[in-house]
N, C-alpha and C positions, 0 to 999 in steps of 0.2 A: 276552073278558074274561078276565084272567090266573088261578087258581082256586090257591087255598095250599092246599097239603099238609104239614103237621105228622108225623113218625114216631117213637116212641119206642121203641128197639131196645136188642140188644148193639151194645158197638162194633163199627163197620164195617169197620174192618180186619181183625178176628175173623172176619169170613162166611166161608161156603164158598161161593165165587162159583157153582161150576159147579149147587150145586143150591137156590141159598136161595131160596124163594118170594117173600119182602122186598122180594130185589132186583130181581126181575120185577116186581113190583109198580112199584117206581119205576121202572125205565125204562117202564114202558106209562104210566104217569102223564107222568111225563119227554115222552117222548113228545108227549103231546096238548097240551104247552104248561102243565102244571102248576107251579111253582115247588114245592121241596121243603124243607122245616127238620129238622134233624136233631136230636134229644136222646137225652141217655140218662139214666134214670131219676135219676140223681143233677142232672140238671138240671131237676128241675122243683121248687115252692116256690108256696106259697099264700102271697100278699100279700093282709089287707082286703076276704077273701071270694073274691078272684078268684085263680083257678088261673095259674099262668106258669113261663116257662120259657128257659132260655139255648140258645139256639137257634143251630143253625149252617147257613146252606145249604149244600144239598148237589145235586153235581153229581154222573148215575149215567154210567157208561157199559158197552156187554158187549166188557170187554176183559179179559179173565182176570189181567192183569198190573198192568195199573192203570183202577180200575174205580169207583174215585171221587175227588171230589177237595172235601175243607172248606172254609168259606168261614169268616171272621169270627164270633165268635158275637157276638149281641143278644138282651138282653135283651126278650120282647115277653108281652104277655096271650093268654092259649092260645083268647082267644074270637076273636080274630080272622084264626083257621086258619079255612080253608073244610072241611076234615076231619084231623081228627086220629085216626093208625093207633098201635096199642101192638102192637109186634112182637117180644115177649120169651122167649126161650126160656128154658125151667125155671133154677132151680127156683121153683118155687109158695112162698116164704117170707112173711116180715111185709114185704119191701121192694116187693111184687110186689103184694099186698094193698094196703099204703097207698097205694101207685100210681094203685090200679083206684080209690078212695076220692077221692085228688086229680082224677081226670082226669073221674068222676062230675060 
């Protein structure tokens, strides 16, 4: 059975490939056959009491010069994911707080 992992994170293009733990988590999940949906905070919203997001399928690789590929965006209800991680670096600001409220 294919598990669906969502990850809310900083722009994937800006991560530090050598030391980013989010990339390590994503590589491990993908190796176990999980599909990955990528979100940034601005991709999330609430509609009719349901948390939704504009997801982009994400494929990751252990290659410092070419570590990811993003697919075409698609809107989906976050409840359809098996797991949703929020891996966001500081600042701890109002956008961060609102995102945690939405995900709760």
